[in-house]
N, C-alpha and C positions, 0 to 999 in steps of 0.2 A: 143571795144578792146582798143582804144586810151584812153577812159575814165578810164578803169581799170588800164592801164599802168601809167597814170598820178597819179592815187590814190596810186599805189605802190611806185612811186617815192616820193610823198609827205610824205607817212608814213616812207620811208627810211630816208628822211631828218629829220623827227621827232625823229627817234631812234638814229641817229647820235648826235643830239642836247642833247637828254636825256642821252645818254651814256657818252658824254664828260662833261655833267653837274655834274656828280659824282665827277670829278676832281675839278671843281669850288667849289662845296660844301665842299669837303675835305680840299682844300687849304684855303678857306675862314674861316673855323672854327679853323685854327691854331691861329687866332688872336681874334675872337669874338665868343660868345656863340651860340649854335644852334637855340635858340628861337629868339635871336637878328638877326641872319642871315636870318631866315625864315620870320620874320616880315618885314624887309627892302626889302627882295627879292620880297615878294608879293605886298607890296606897290608900288614898281617899276613896277610890272606887271600891276597893276591897272592904274598907270599913263601912261602906254603905251597903254593898251587896250581901255580905254575910248575915247581918241582922235582917235584911230584907228577905232573904231566903227563909229565915225562921218564921216570918209572918205568913209566907205563902206555903211553906212546907213544914209547919210545926208538928208537934205531937211525937209519937213514938218513932216515926219513920224519918225524922229530921237527920239524926246522926248517921243512920244507915245509908242515906243518899250520899253523904260526904265520904263514906268508907268505900265507895265503889271504885275499884282500880281503873276501870275504863274512863271514869271522869277525870282522874289525874293524868292519865296517859294522854288523852285527847286534849286536855287543857294545856299540858306541857307542849305538845306539838303545835297547837294553834297559837299558843303564847309566844313561841320562838319566832313564828312568822309575823305575828303582830308586833313583836319587839323590833324586828328589822324594819317593818313598814313605818311604825310610829317614830323610830329614831331618825330615819331618813326624812320623814315629814317634818319632825321637830327641828332638825338642823337646817333643812331647806328653807324653813320659814324665817331663818335669820337673814337670808339673802334675797328672799322674794316676798312681795306683799301678799296679804291674805286672799284677796280676790283672785289673783293669778294662781296662787297655790291651790285654790279650790278647783279651778278648771283642770290643772295638771293632775291633781289627785283623782279626779273623775275619770281619768283614762283607764282606771282599773276595769271599768265596765267593758271597754274595748278589748283589753288584754285577756279577760277571763275566757272567752271562747277559744282563743288561740292556745293558751296554756292548757285548757281543758282537752285539747286534742292529744296531749301526751298521756292522758288517762282514758283514752277511748272516746272522747267527745269531739268529733270532727266539727270545725266551725262551718256555719252556713254561708250562703252567698252574701248576705247582708254584712256579716262580720268581715268578710274579705273586702267588700267594697268600702267599708268604713275606715280601713287602715290607711290608705293613701290620703283620705280627707283629714284624718287625725294628724298624720305626719305634716301636712301642709299647715294645719292649724298650729301645731307645736312649733314649727319654724317661725311663724309670725309672732307667736307668743314669746318664744325663748330667745330669739336673736336680738342682741342689743347693739346694733350698728356694726362697726368694724371689729368690736371686741368679741363678737361671736356669741356663743351660748352662755348664759349666766350659770354660775356654779349651783345656785339654788334650784334652777330649772332641772338640771341633770339629777340632782338628789331627789327632787319631787317626782321625776319620771321613774326613777328606781323605786320610790315609795309606791307608785301606782302598780308596778310589777309585783312588789312584795305583798301589797294588799290583795292582788289577784290570787296569789298563792294561798294567802290566808283564807280567802272566801272559799276556794276549792277545798281546802283542808277542813273547814267547818262543815261544808256540805257532805264531806266524806265521813267525818268522825262524830258529828253530833248525834245522829241516830235517835235513839230513845232517851238520850241524856237531857237533863233539865237545862234549859238555856241560861237561866239565872246563875246556877252553880257553875256552869261551863264558863260563862263570862267572868265570874269571880276568880276562877283558877287562872284563866289566861291573863287577867289583870294582875294577879299576884306574880306570875312569871315575869311579866314586863317590869313590874316594880323591883323585883329582886335583881334582875339583870341590869336595870338602869342605875341602881344605887351605887355599885362599885365604879361604874363608868363616870358617874358624877364626881365621886370622891377622887378619882385618879386624874380627871381632865379639867375639872372646874373648881372654882373657889366657892365654898359654901358660906353664905352670909345670912345668918338668921334674921337680921333686920330686913334685908331685901326680900326674903321669903315671906315675912309677915306683911310686907307691902303688897304682895301678890295674892293675898288671900282670896280675893274675888275671882280673878281669872283661874286660879288653881281649883277653887271650889266648883266653878262652872264646868271647867274641862274635866275634872275628876268625877264629880257626882252626876252631873247631867249628861255630859258627852260619853265618858267611858262607862259610867254606871247605868244610867237610864237608857240612853240612845242605843247602845250596843245590845242591850236586852230587848228593847222594843223592836229592833230589827228582826230578831229571831221570832218574836211573837207575830209580827206583821207578815213575815214571809210564809208563815203557816196558813195564812188566810187568803193570800193573793197568789195568782199564777206567777211563775218566775219572770216572764217577760214584763208584765205590768209592774211587778215589784222593782225590777231593775230600772225601768223608766222613771218611777217615782224617786228612787234613790239617786238617780243621776242629777236631780234638781239640787242636790247638795252644792254643786258648783255655782249654780245661779244664786242661791242664798248666800254663799260665801262672798261673791262679788257684790251683792246687794248690801250686805252688812258692812263690807269694807268701804263702800261708798257712803253709807249712812253714818257710820260710827267713826271711821278713821279718815274720811274725806280723801280716799284714794282715787286716783285717776288713771286712765289707760289711754295710750295713743290710739290713733285710728287703726294701724296694723294689728295692734294687740287686741282691740275690740273685734276685728275681723277674725283673728286667730281664735278668740274665745267662742265666737259663733260657729266656726268650723269644727272645733273640738266638741262643742255641745251637740252639733249636728251629727258628728260621727258617733257620739254616745247613743243618740236616739236611733240612728240608722242601724247600729250593731244589734239593737234589741228588738227591732221590728220583726213580727212573725213571718216566716217563710211561706210563700203561697203553696208550695207542695205539702208542707206540714199541715197547713190549714185544710187542704183538700182531703188529705189522708185522714185527718182527724174527723172531718165532717162525714166522710164516707163510712167510718167505723161506727158511727152512732146507730 
């Protein structure tokens, strides 16, 4: 019981960091481009995670862990998916406010069961029921009058799909690998891929980067470095359904911090859309009755 409670608290801390990181990302891109922000953010995460791994896994076995080919292979695969997801999110935030982005990104919890069916994980009834609810919610959130769907909304929806793929890849590839090192490698992959994109598509201004030191540090060290590592630790202590429910609160914290720090507001239809998307997230993760019965009968 204590182990599960500690896992829930760890995941709660993760979601608070992730939700508030939407604010840091949004504020940071007022001065620098999305790929510049992402490259520096992930390089900062690597600079934090590598020495941190020495503290946790020091001694003679430190370098042996980094020489494991499976670590680099899995880190590369997961990093490619994370690069796609983070890039779509970072660019989408240019066109959409932080609170709205949080709810759209949370759609990954709805998509995971459906994408999981391609690897032999058939979605349950609750996941099927959650899809139309989420679609209605997205319509209310994303449609801006006669102009239709906002560009940022489409990018963030793609981000949710990419994050779903990344979650399934981590579930498949992490195995016995250390989560801290795996997170470090995937952060390195995202940083290396983001740097040339920034050089080719954006204007690099050192003074503007220096002005963003606080958002970059928060998004890099706390969000990318600490939160992604805490997620792995927390999920080892909590059942998947409970973990997903806690992590879905990321969208609530994003909206809350957007209201508190950026004074963002939403229209009534957008608020209803947020409620429906959040309800779909919750519904998709509720345990199936048949599963619960079979589980109890097997005890």
